[in-house]
N, CA, C, O and the ligand as a Tripos MOL2 file, in Angstrom:
@<TRIPOS>MOLECULE
protein
  269   267    68     0     0
PROTEIN
NO_CHARGES

@<TRIPOS>ATOM
      1 N         104.5180    2.9900   10.1960 N.3       1 MET1
      2 CA        105.2610    4.2430   10.1440 C.3       1 MET1
      3 C         106.0800    4.4670   11.4390 C.2       1 MET1
      4 O         106.8770    5.4030   11.5100 O.2       1 MET1
      5 N         105.8880    3.6370   12.4230 N.am      2 TYR2
      6 CA        106.5570    3.8720   13.6810 C.3       2 TYR2
      7 C         108.1090    3.7900   13.6220 C.2       2 TYR2
      8 O         108.8100    4.3250   14.4810 O.2       2 TYR2
      9 N         108.6090    3.0980   12.5770 N.am      3 PHE3
     10 CA        110.0220    2.9340   12.3840 C.3       3 PHE3
     11 C         110.7170    4.0070   11.6090 C.2       3 PHE3
     12 O         111.9410    4.0070   11.4800 O.2       3 PHE3
     13 N         109.9070    4.9590   11.0720 N.am      4 ALA4
     14 CA        110.4210    5.9360   10.1590 C.3       4 ALA4
     15 C         111.5680    6.8130   10.7710 C.2       4 ALA4
     16 O         112.6010    7.0630   10.1500 O.2       4 ALA4
     17 N         111.3110    7.2450   12.0020 N.am      5 LYS5
     18 CA        112.3020    8.1230   12.5990 C.3       5 LYS5
     19 C         113.6930    7.5180   12.7040 C.2       5 LYS5
     20 O         114.7120    8.1510   12.4270 O.2       5 LYS5
     21 N         113.6770    6.2390   13.1250 N.am      6 LYS6
     22 CA        115.0170    5.6040   13.2710 C.3       6 LYS6
     23 C         115.6930    5.4860   11.9580 C.2       6 LYS6
     24 O         116.8920    5.7470   11.8660 O.2       6 LYS6
     25 N         114.9380    5.0770   10.8560 N.am      7 ALA7
     26 CA        115.5130    4.8380    9.5920 C.3       7 ALA7
     27 C         116.0180    6.1470    8.9350 C.2       7 ALA7
     28 O         116.8990    6.1170    8.0760 O.2       7 ALA7
     29 N         115.4780    7.2180    9.3290 N.am      8 MET8
     30 CA        115.8640    8.5330    8.7300 C.3       8 MET8
     31 C         117.1010    9.1430    9.3450 C.2       8 MET8
     32 O         117.5390   10.2030    8.8990 O.2       8 MET8
     33 N         117.6770    8.5220   10.3420 N.am      9 GLU9
     34 CA        118.8480    9.1030   10.9910 C.3       9 GLU9
     35 C         119.9890    9.1020    9.9140 C.2       9 GLU9
     36 O         120.3190    8.0740    9.3210 O.2       9 GLU9
     37 N         120.5450   10.2780    9.7110 N.am     10 PRO10
     38 CA        121.6300   10.4220    8.7530 C.3      10 PRO10
     39 C         122.9300    9.7260    9.3250 C.2      10 PRO10
     40 O         123.1800    9.7100   10.5310 O.2      10 PRO10
     41 N         123.6910    9.1840    8.4150 N.am     11 ILE11
     42 CA        124.9560    8.6220    8.8470 C.3      11 ILE11
     43 C         126.0170    9.6520    8.6300 C.2      11 ILE11
     44 O         126.2850   10.0360    7.4920 O.2      11 ILE11
     45 N         126.6110   10.0970    9.6610 N.am     12 GLU12
     46 CA        127.6860   11.1450    9.5390 C.3      12 GLU12
     47 C         128.9700   10.4500    9.0980 C.2      12 GLU12
     48 O         129.3640    9.3810    9.5640 O.2      12 GLU12
     49 N         129.5750   11.1520    8.1670 N.am     13 GLU13
     50 CA        130.8980   10.6480    7.7260 C.3      13 GLU13
     51 C         131.9360   11.7070    7.8690 C.2      13 GLU13
     52 O         131.6580   12.8990    7.7370 O.2      13 GLU13
     53 N         133.1910   11.2490    8.1530 N.am     14 GLU14
     54 CA        134.2660   12.2390    8.2100 C.3      14 GLU14
     55 C         135.4260   11.7320    7.4030 C.2      14 GLU14
     56 O         135.5940   10.5290    7.2050 O.2      14 GLU14
     57 N         136.2160   12.6580    6.9450 N.am     15 GLU15
     58 CA        137.4060   12.3030    6.1860 C.3      15 GLU15
     59 C         138.5370   11.9320    7.0790 C.2      15 GLU15
     60 O         138.9550   12.7090    7.9380 O.2      15 GLU15
     61 N         139.0340   10.7390    6.8770 N.am     16 ILE16
     62 CA        140.1090   10.2590    7.7710 C.3      16 ILE16
     63 C         141.3400   10.0840    6.9250 C.2      16 ILE16
     64 O         141.2510    9.5920    5.8000 O.2      16 ILE16
     65 N         142.5300   10.4870    7.4560 N.am     17 ASP17
     66 CA        143.8230   10.2400    6.8720 C.3      17 ASP17
     67 C         144.1440    8.7560    6.9220 C.2      17 ASP17
     68 O         144.0930    8.1390    7.9870 O.2      17 ASP17
     69 N         144.4810    8.1710    5.7470 N.am     18 VAL18
     70 CA        144.7340    6.7580    5.7860 C.3      18 VAL18
     71 C         145.9890    6.4910    4.9050 C.2      18 VAL18
     72 O         146.3480    7.3170    4.0660 O.2      18 VAL18
     73 N         146.6210    5.3660    5.1040 N.am     19 TRP19
     74 CA        147.5700    4.8220    4.1870 C.3      19 TRP19
     75 C         146.8810    3.7080    3.3410 C.2      19 TRP19
     76 O         146.2990    2.7730    3.8910 O.2      19 TRP19
     77 N         146.9610    3.8320    2.0350 N.am     20 ALA20
     78 CA        146.2810    2.8030    1.1720 C.3      20 ALA20
     79 C         147.3540    2.1050    0.3760 C.2      20 ALA20
     80 O         148.3190    2.7070   -0.0950 O.2      20 ALA20
     81 N         147.1420    0.7720    0.2420 N.am     21 CYS21
     82 CA        148.1050    0.0240   -0.5470 C.3      21 CYS21
     83 C         148.0200    0.4320   -2.0580 C.2      21 CYS21
     84 O         146.9430    0.6530   -2.6110 O.2      21 CYS21
     85 N         149.2020    0.5140   -2.6670 N.am     22 SER22
     86 CA        149.2650    0.9220   -4.0590 C.3      22 SER22
     87 C         149.0030   -0.2050   -4.9630 C.2      22 SER22
     88 O         148.8600    0.0260   -6.1640 O.2      22 SER22
     89 N         148.9280   -1.3810   -4.5110 N.am     23 ASN23
     90 CA        148.6660   -2.5850   -5.3120 C.3      23 ASN23
     91 C         147.2040   -2.6640   -5.6570 C.2      23 ASN23
     92 O         146.3640   -2.7970   -4.7670 O.2      23 ASN23
     93 N         146.8730   -2.5850   -6.9500 N.am     24 ASP24
     94 CA        145.4820   -2.6000   -7.3900 C.3      24 ASP24
     95 C         144.7490   -3.8720   -6.9160 C.2      24 ASP24
     96 O         143.5370   -3.8620   -6.7040 O.2      24 ASP24
     97 N         145.5010   -4.9420   -6.7610 N.am     25 ASN25
     98 CA        144.8590   -6.2450   -6.3990 C.3      25 ASN25
     99 C         144.7090   -6.3630   -4.8880 C.2      25 ASN25
    100 O         144.1910   -7.3620   -4.3870 O.2      25 ASN25
    101 N         145.1520   -5.3650   -4.1760 N.am     26 CYS26
    102 CA        145.1330   -5.4590   -2.7090 C.3      26 CYS26
    103 C         144.3110   -4.2520   -2.2080 C.2      26 CYS26
    104 O         144.5010   -3.1140   -2.6380 O.2      26 CYS26
    105 N         143.4250   -4.5500   -1.3120 N.am     27 SER27
    106 CA        142.5520   -3.4980   -0.8000 C.3      27 SER27
    107 C         142.9080   -3.1300    0.6210 C.2      27 SER27
    108 O         142.0660   -2.6270    1.3650 O.2      27 SER27
    109 N         144.1180   -3.3690    0.9940 N.am     28 CYS28
    110 CA        144.5330   -3.1350    2.3560 C.3      28 CYS28
    111 C         144.7170   -1.5870    2.5570 C.2      28 CYS28
    112 O         145.2090   -0.8860    1.6730 O.2      28 CYS28
    113 N         144.3190   -1.1200    3.6960 N.am     29 TRP29
    114 CA        144.5790    0.2800    4.0600 C.3      29 TRP29
    115 C         144.5380    0.2920    5.5970 C.2      29 TRP29
    116 O         143.9820   -0.5860    6.2570 O.2      29 TRP29
    117 N         145.1690    1.3560    6.1120 N.am     30 MET30
    118 CA        145.1970    1.5170    7.5670 C.3      30 MET30
    119 C         145.0220    3.0230    7.9500 C.2      30 MET30
    120 O         145.3810    3.9370    7.2070 O.2      30 MET30
    121 N         144.4710    3.1950    9.1050 N.am     31 ARG31
    122 CA        144.3480    4.5680    9.5590 C.3      31 ARG31
    123 C         145.7340    5.1230    9.8580 C.2      31 ARG31
    124 O         146.6420    4.4070   10.2800 O.2      31 ARG31
    125 N         145.8620    6.4400    9.6200 N.am     32 ASP32
    126 CA        147.1010    7.1060    9.7940 C.3      32 ASP32
    127 C         147.2500    7.4780   11.2810 C.2      32 ASP32
    128 O         147.4680    8.6450   11.6070 O.2      32 ASP32
    129 N         147.1380    6.5310   12.1400 N.am     33 ASN33
    130 CA        147.2240    6.7830   13.5360 C.3      33 ASN33
    131 C         148.6720    6.7790   14.0170 C.2      33 ASN33
    132 O         148.9690    7.2620   15.1100 O.2      33 ASN33
    133 N         149.5380    6.2530   13.2290 N.am     34 PHE34
    134 CA        150.9470    6.1340   13.6030 C.3      34 PHE34
    135 C         151.7520    7.1570   12.8470 C.2      34 PHE34
    136 O         151.4670    7.4590   11.6880 O.2      34 PHE34
    137 N         152.7470    7.6830   13.4980 N.am     35 SER35
    138 CA        153.6140    8.6480   12.8560 C.3      35 SER35
    139 C         154.7820    7.9200   12.2060 C.2      35 SER35
    140 O         155.8530    7.7530   12.7900 O.2      35 SER35
    141 N         154.5310    7.4990   10.9840 N.am     36 PHE36
    142 CA        155.6180    6.8920   10.2160 C.3      36 PHE36
    143 C         156.5960    7.9270    9.7820 C.2      36 PHE36
    144 O         156.2190    9.0250    9.3730 O.2      36 PHE36
    145 N         157.8950    7.5750    9.8710 N.am     37 GLU37
    146 CA        158.8890    8.5140    9.3870 C.3      37 GLU37
    147 C         158.9660    8.4760    7.8270 C.2      37 GLU37
    148 O         159.3890    9.4390    7.1880 O.2      37 GLU37
    149 N         158.5610    7.3830    7.2770 N.am     38 GLU38
    150 CA        158.4830    7.2860    5.8340 C.3      38 GLU38
    151 C         157.3190    6.4050    5.5080 C.2      38 GLU38
    152 O         156.6660    5.8740    6.4070 O.2      38 GLU38
    153 N         157.0410    6.2360    4.2190 N.am     39 SER39
    154 CA        155.8530    5.4550    3.8560 C.3      39 SER39
    155 C         155.9770    4.0350    4.3550 C.2      39 SER39
    156 O         157.0340    3.4230    4.1990 O.2      39 SER39
    157 N         154.9680    3.5100    4.9290 N.am     40 PRO40
    158 CA        154.9720    2.1430    5.4080 C.3      40 PRO40
    159 C         154.7650    1.2260    4.2170 C.2      40 PRO40
    160 O         154.3700    1.6480    3.1300 O.2      40 PRO40
    161 N         155.0490   -0.0480    4.4670 N.am     41 THR41
    162 CA        154.7680   -1.0390    3.4530 C.3      41 THR41
    163 C         153.5510   -1.8840    3.8410 C.2      41 THR41
    164 O         153.2650   -2.0830    5.0220 O.2      41 THR41
    165 N         152.8780   -2.3500    2.8710 N.am     42 CYS42
    166 CA        151.6480   -3.1070    3.1330 C.3      42 CYS42
    167 C         151.9620   -4.3630    3.9060 C.2      42 CYS42
    168 O         152.8690   -5.0960    3.5130 O.2      42 CYS42
    169 N         151.2790   -4.6430    4.9560 N.am     43 PRO43
    170 CA        151.4910   -5.8420    5.7680 C.3      43 PRO43
    171 C         151.0820   -7.1130    5.0090 C.2      43 PRO43
    172 O         151.5300   -8.1970    5.3830 O.2      43 PRO43
    173 N         150.2850   -7.0300    4.0030 N.am     44 LEU44
    174 CA        149.8000   -8.1610    3.3020 C.3      44 LEU44
    175 C         150.6670   -8.4920    2.0870 C.2      44 LEU44
    176 O         151.0660   -9.6410    1.8960 O.2      44 LEU44
    177 N         150.9540   -7.4840    1.2750 N.am     45 CYS45
    178 CA        151.7160   -7.7980    0.0200 C.3      45 CYS45
    179 C         153.0410   -7.0350   -0.0440 C.2      45 CYS45
    180 O         153.7530   -7.1110   -1.0460 O.2      45 CYS45
    181 N         153.3670   -6.3110    1.0080 N.am     46 GLN46
    182 CA        154.6340   -5.5840    1.0390 C.3      46 GLN46
    183 C         154.8190   -4.5280   -0.0790 C.2      46 GLN46
    184 O         155.9410   -4.1350   -0.4000 O.2      46 GLN46
    185 N         153.7360   -4.1020   -0.6330 N.am     47 SER47
    186 CA        153.8120   -3.0330   -1.6470 C.3      47 SER47
    187 C         153.8940   -1.7030   -0.8930 C.2      47 SER47
    188 O         153.6030   -1.6370    0.3010 O.2      47 SER47
    189 N         154.3030   -0.6210   -1.6220 N.am     48 GLU48
    190 CA        154.3480    0.6780   -1.0360 C.3      48 GLU48
    191 C         152.9190    1.1440   -0.7490 C.2      48 GLU48
    192 O         151.9790    0.7840   -1.4560 O.2      48 GLU48
    193 N         152.7820    1.9410    0.2900 N.am     49 MET49
    194 CA        151.5070    2.4800    0.6190 C.3      49 MET49
    195 C         151.4820    4.0000    0.3450 C.2      49 MET49
    196 O         152.4830    4.6760    0.5760 O.2      49 MET49
    197 N         150.4060    4.5150   -0.1200 N.am     50 SER50
    198 CA        150.3890    5.9500   -0.3890 C.3      50 SER50
    199 C         149.3570    6.5750    0.5000 C.2      50 SER50
    200 O         148.3530    5.9600    0.8570 O.2      50 SER50
    201 N         149.6230    7.8140    0.8530 N.am     51 LYS51
    202 CA        148.7060    8.5290    1.7780 C.3      51 LYS51
    203 C         147.4850    9.0200    1.0350 C.2      51 LYS51
    204 O         147.5660    9.4390   -0.1200 O.2      51 LYS51
    205 N         146.3690    8.9640    1.7040 N.am     52 GLY52
    206 CA        145.1350    9.4510    1.0970 C.3      52 GLY52
    207 C         144.1180    9.6620    2.1550 C.2      52 GLY52
    208 O         144.4410    9.6960    3.3430 O.2      52 GLY52
    209 N         142.9250    9.8010    1.7590 N.am     53 THR53
    210 CA        141.7940    9.9950    2.7120 C.3      53 THR53
    211 C         140.6730    9.0990    2.3870 C.2      53 THR53
    212 O         140.4930    8.7140    1.2320 O.2      53 THR53
    213 N         139.9220    8.7570    3.3540 N.am     54 ARG54
    214 CA        138.7120    7.9580    3.1430 C.3      54 ARG54
    215 C         137.5840    8.5320    3.9140 C.2      54 ARG54
    216 O         137.7820    9.0940    4.9910 O.2      54 ARG54
    217 N         136.3800    8.4020    3.3800 N.am     55 LEU55
    218 CA        135.1890    8.8230    4.1050 C.3      55 LEU55
    219 C         134.7470    7.6340    4.9560 C.2      55 LEU55
    220 O         134.4020    6.5770    4.4290 O.2      55 LEU55
    221 N         134.7600    7.8150    6.2570 N.am     56 LEU56
    222 CA        134.3610    6.7530    7.1730 C.3      56 LEU56
    223 C         133.2550    7.2320    8.0030 C.2      56 LEU56
    224 O         133.2030    8.4180    8.3300 O.2      56 LEU56
    225 N         132.3450    6.3620    8.3740 N.am     57 PRO57
    226 CA        131.2710    6.7380    9.2590 C.3      57 PRO57
    227 C         131.7880    7.1460   10.5950 C.2      57 PRO57
    228 O         132.6600    6.4810   11.1540 O.2      57 PRO57
    229 N         131.2700    8.2370   11.1330 N.am     58 VAL58
    230 CA        131.6860    8.6620   12.4400 C.3      58 VAL58
    231 C         131.1890    7.6610   13.4900 C.2      58 VAL58
    232 O         130.0170    7.2860   13.4620 O.2      58 VAL58
    233 N         132.0160    7.2380   14.3780 N.am     59 LEU59
    234 CA        131.6290    6.3540   15.3740 C.3      59 LEU59
    235 C         130.7810    7.0550   16.4170 C.2      59 LEU59
    236 O         131.2000    7.9950   17.0920 O.2      59 LEU59
    237 N         129.5470    6.5360   16.5100 N.am     60 GLN60
    238 CA        128.6560    7.1490   17.4350 C.3      60 GLN60
    239 C         128.9700    6.7350   18.8400 C.2      60 GLN60
    240 O         129.0610    5.5470   19.1470 O.2      60 GLN60
    241 N         129.1350    7.7180   19.6960 N.am     61 ASN61
    242 CA        129.3790    7.4060   21.1040 C.3      61 ASN61
    243 C         128.1560    7.4870   21.9200 C.2      61 ASN61
    244 O         127.7450    8.5640   22.3520 O.2      61 ASN61
    245 N         127.5600    6.3450   22.1400 N.am     62 HIS62
    246 CA        126.2320    6.3190   22.8610 C.3      62 HIS62
    247 C         126.3930    6.5730   24.2800 C.2      62 HIS62
    248 O         125.3970    6.8020   24.9650 O.2      62 HIS62
    249 N         127.6120    6.5520   24.8060 N.am     63 THR63
    250 CA        127.8490    6.6840   26.1940 C.3      63 THR63
    251 C         128.0810    8.2240   26.5870 C.2      63 THR63
    252 O         128.3050    8.5910   27.7400 O.2      63 THR63
    253 N         128.0010    9.0400   25.5180 N.am     64 ARG64
    254 CA        128.3320   10.4890   25.7270 C.3      64 ARG64
    255 C         127.2360   11.0180   26.6980 C.2      64 ARG64
    256 O         126.0450   10.7580   26.5240 O.2      64 ARG64
    257 N         127.6770   11.7390   27.6820 N.am     65 LYS65
    258 CA        126.7560   12.2800   28.6600 C.3      65 LYS65
    259 C         126.5150   13.7800   28.4010 C.2      65 LYS65
    260 O         127.4400   14.5080   28.0400 O.2      65 LYS65
    261 N         125.3530   14.2000   28.5750 N.am     66 SER66
    262 CA        125.0470   15.6570   28.4450 C.3      66 SER66
    263 C         125.3790   16.3360   29.7570 C.2      66 SER66
    264 O         125.0900   15.8110   30.8320 O.2      66 SER66
    265 N         125.9710   17.4790   29.6640 N.am     67 ASN67
    266 CA        126.3290   18.1440   30.8430 C.3      67 ASN67
    267 C         125.1820   18.9410   31.5000 C.2      67 ASN67
    268 O         125.3820   19.5640   32.5430 O.2      67 ASN67
    269 ZN        148.8130   -4.6330   -0.1790 Zn       68 ZN68
@<TRIPOS>BOND
     1     1     2 1
     2     2     3 1
     3     3     4 2
     4     3     5 am
     5     5     6 1
     6     6     7 1
     7     7     8 2
     8     7     9 am
     9     9    10 1
    10    10    11 1
    11    11    12 2
    12    11    13 am
    13    13    14 1
    14    14    15 1
    15    15    16 2
    16    15    17 am
    17    17    18 1
    18    18    19 1
    19    19    20 2
    20    19    21 am
    21    21    22 1
    22    22    23 1
    23    23    24 2
    24    23    25 am
    25    25    26 1
    26    26    27 1
    27    27    28 2
    28    27    29 am
    29    29    30 1
    30    30    31 1
    31    31    32 2
    32    31    33 am
    33    33    34 1
    34    34    35 1
    35    35    36 2
    36    35    37 am
    37    37    38 1
    38    38    39 1
    39    39    40 2
    40    39    41 am
    41    41    42 1
    42    42    43 1
    43    43    44 2
    44    43    45 am
    45    45    46 1
    46    46    47 1
    47    47    48 2
    48    47    49 am
    49    49    50 1
    50    50    51 1
    51    51    52 2
    52    51    53 am
    53    53    54 1
    54    54    55 1
    55    55    56 2
    56    55    57 am
    57    57    58 1
    58    58    59 1
    59    59    60 2
    60    59    61 am
    61    61    62 1
    62    62    63 1
    63    63    64 2
    64    63    65 am
    65    65    66 1
    66    66    67 1
    67    67    68 2
    68    67    69 am
    69    69    70 1
    70    70    71 1
    71    71    72 2
    72    71    73 am
    73    73    74 1
    74    74    75 1
    75    75    76 2
    76    75    77 am
    77    77    78 1
    78    78    79 1
    79    79    80 2
    80    79    81 am
    81    81    82 1
    82    82    83 1
    83    83    84 2
    84    83    85 am
    85    85    86 1
    86    86    87 1
    87    87    88 2
    88    87    89 am
    89    89    90 1
    90    90    91 1
    91    91    92 2
    92    91    93 am
    93    93    94 1
    94    94    95 1
    95    95    96 2
    96    95    97 am
    97    97    98 1
    98    98    99 1
    99    99   100 2
   100    99   101 am
   101   101   102 1
   102   102   103 1
   103   103   104 2
   104   103   105 am
   105   105   106 1
   106   106   107 1
   107   107   108 2
   108   107   109 am
   109   109   110 1
   110   110   111 1
   111   111   112 2
   112   111   113 am
   113   113   114 1
   114   114   115 1
   115   115   116 2
   116   115   117 am
   117   117   118 1
   118   118   119 1
   119   119   120 2
   120   119   121 am
   121   121   122 1
   122   122   123 1
   123   123   124 2
   124   123   125 am
   125   125   126 1
   126   126   127 1
   127   127   128 2
   128   127   129 am
   129   129   130 1
   130   130   131 1
   131   131   132 2
   132   131   133 am
   133   133   134 1
   134   134   135 1
   135   135   136 2
   136   135   137 am
   137   137   138 1
   138   138   139 1
   139   139   140 2
   140   139   141 am
   141   141   142 1
   142   142   143 1
   143   143   144 2
   144   143   145 am
   145   145   146 1
   146   146   147 1
   147   147   148 2
   148   147   149 am
   149   149   150 1
   150   150   151 1
   151   151   152 2
   152   151   153 am
   153   153   154 1
   154   154   155 1
   155   155   156 2
   156   155   157 am
   157   157   158 1
   158   158   159 1
   159   159   160 2
   160   159   161 am
   161   161   162 1
   162   162   163 1
   163   163   164 2
   164   163   165 am
   165   165   166 1
   166   166   167 1
   167   167   168 2
   168   167   169 am
   169   169   170 1
   170   170   171 1
   171   171   172 2
   172   171   173 am
   173   173   174 1
   174   174   175 1
   175   175   176 2
   176   175   177 am
   177   177   178 1
   178   178   179 1
   179   179   180 2
   180   179   181 am
   181   181   182 1
   182   182   183 1
   183   183   184 2
   184   183   185 am
   185   185   186 1
   186   186   187 1
   187   187   188 2
   188   187   189 am
   189   189   190 1
   190   190   191 1
   191   191   192 2
   192   191   193 am
   193   193   194 1
   194   194   195 1
   195   195   196 2
   196   195   197 am
   197   197   198 1
   198   198   199 1
   199   199   200 2
   200   199   201 am
   201   201   202 1
   202   202   203 1
   203   203   204 2
   204   203   205 am
   205   205   206 1
   206   206   207 1
   207   207   208 2
   208   207   209 am
   209   209   210 1
   210   210   211 1
   211   211   212 2
   212   211   213 am
   213   213   214 1
   214   214   215 1
   215   215   216 2
   216   215   217 am
   217   217   218 1
   218   218   219 1
   219   219   220 2
   220   219   221 am
   221   221   222 1
   222   222   223 1
   223   223   224 2
   224   223   225 am
   225   225   226 1
   226   226   227 1
   227   227   228 2
   228   227   229 am
   229   229   230 1
   230   230   231 1
   231   231   232 2
   232   231   233 am
   233   233   234 1
   234   234   235 1
   235   235   236 2
   236   235   237 am
   237   237   238 1
   238   238   239 1
   239   239   240 2
   240   239   241 am
   241   241   242 1
   242   242   243 1
   243   243   244 2
   244   243   245 am
   245   245   246 1
   246   246   247 1
   247   247   248 2
   248   247   249 am
   249   249   250 1
   250   250   251 1
   251   251   252 2
   252   251   253 am
   253   253   254 1
   254   254   255 1
   255   255   256 2
   256   255   257 am
   257   257   258 1
   258   258   259 1
   259   259   260 2
   260   259   261 am
   261   261   262 1
   262   262   263 1
   263   263   264 2
   264   263   265 am
   265   265   266 1
   266   266   267 1
   267   267   268 2
@<TRIPOS>SUBSTRUCTURE
     1 MET1         2 RESIDUE 1 A MET
     2 TYR2         6 RESIDUE 1 A TYR
     3 PHE3        10 RESIDUE 1 A PHE
     4 ALA4        14 RESIDUE 1 A ALA
     5 LYS5        18 RESIDUE 1 A LYS
     6 LYS6        22 RESIDUE 1 A LYS
     7 ALA7        26 RESIDUE 1 A ALA
     8 MET8        30 RESIDUE 1 A MET
     9 GLU9        34 RESIDUE 1 A GLU
    10 PRO10       38 RESIDUE 1 A PRO
    11 ILE11       42 RESIDUE 1 A ILE
    12 GLU12       46 RESIDUE 1 A GLU
    13 GLU13       50 RESIDUE 1 A GLU
    14 GLU14       54 RESIDUE 1 A GLU
    15 GLU15       58 RESIDUE 1 A GLU
    16 ILE16       62 RESIDUE 1 A ILE
    17 ASP17       66 RESIDUE 1 A ASP
    18 VAL18       70 RESIDUE 1 A VAL
    19 TRP19       74 RESIDUE 1 A TRP
    20 ALA20       78 RESIDUE 1 A ALA
    21 CYS21       82 RESIDUE 1 A CYS
    22 SER22       86 RESIDUE 1 A SER
    23 ASN23       90 RESIDUE 1 A ASN
    24 ASP24       94 RESIDUE 1 A ASP
    25 ASN25       98 RESIDUE 1 A ASN
    26 CYS26      102 RESIDUE 1 A CYS
    27 SER27      106 RESIDUE 1 A SER
    28 CYS28      110 RESIDUE 1 A CYS
    29 TRP29      114 RESIDUE 1 A TRP
    30 MET30      118 RESIDUE 1 A MET
    31 ARG31      122 RESIDUE 1 A ARG
    32 ASP32      126 RESIDUE 1 A ASP
    33 ASN33      130 RESIDUE 1 A ASN
    34 PHE34      134 RESIDUE 1 A PHE
    35 SER35      138 RESIDUE 1 A SER
    36 PHE36      142 RESIDUE 1 A PHE
    37 GLU37      146 RESIDUE 1 A GLU
    38 GLU38      150 RESIDUE 1 A GLU
    39 SER39      154 RESIDUE 1 A SER
    40 PRO40      158 RESIDUE 1 A PRO
    41 THR41      162 RESIDUE 1 A THR
    42 CYS42      166 RESIDUE 1 A CYS
    43 PRO43      170 RESIDUE 1 A PRO
    44 LEU44      174 RESIDUE 1 A LEU
    45 CYS45      178 RESIDUE 1 A CYS
    46 GLN46      182 RESIDUE 1 A GLN
    47 SER47      186 RESIDUE 1 A SER
    48 GLU48      190 RESIDUE 1 A GLU
    49 MET49      194 RESIDUE 1 A MET
    50 SER50      198 RESIDUE 1 A SER
    51 LYS51      202 RESIDUE 1 A LYS
    52 GLY52      206 RESIDUE 1 A GLY
    53 THR53      210 RESIDUE 1 A THR
    54 ARG54      214 RESIDUE 1 A ARG
    55 LEU55      218 RESIDUE 1 A LEU
    56 LEU56      222 RESIDUE 1 A LEU
    57 PRO57      226 RESIDUE 1 A PRO
    58 VAL58      230 RESIDUE 1 A VAL
    59 LEU59      234 RESIDUE 1 A LEU
    60 GLN60      238 RESIDUE 1 A GLN
    61 ASN61      242 RESIDUE 1 A ASN
    62 HIS62      246 RESIDUE 1 A HIS
    63 THR63      250 RESIDUE 1 A THR
    64 ARG64      254 RESIDUE 1 A ARG
    65 LYS65      258 RESIDUE 1 A LYS
    66 SER66      262 RESIDUE 1 A SER
    67 ASN67      266 RESIDUE 1 A ASN
    68 ZN68       269 GROUP 0 **** ****
């Protein structure tokens, strides 16, 4: 039972703005960290990319210090 606490930690997720490839055969997507003036094209298949959101795990910052 000693491992129970660690296993019960919930995984936090947050909705992130992303560009996703419109090609059904391509799973490429990228974070919307760049301010594109218009829709970018997929770097893999050159298809149009459409804006959307994805649920991604929040990156845990273990170096965060308490004040
Ligand atoms: Zn693609």
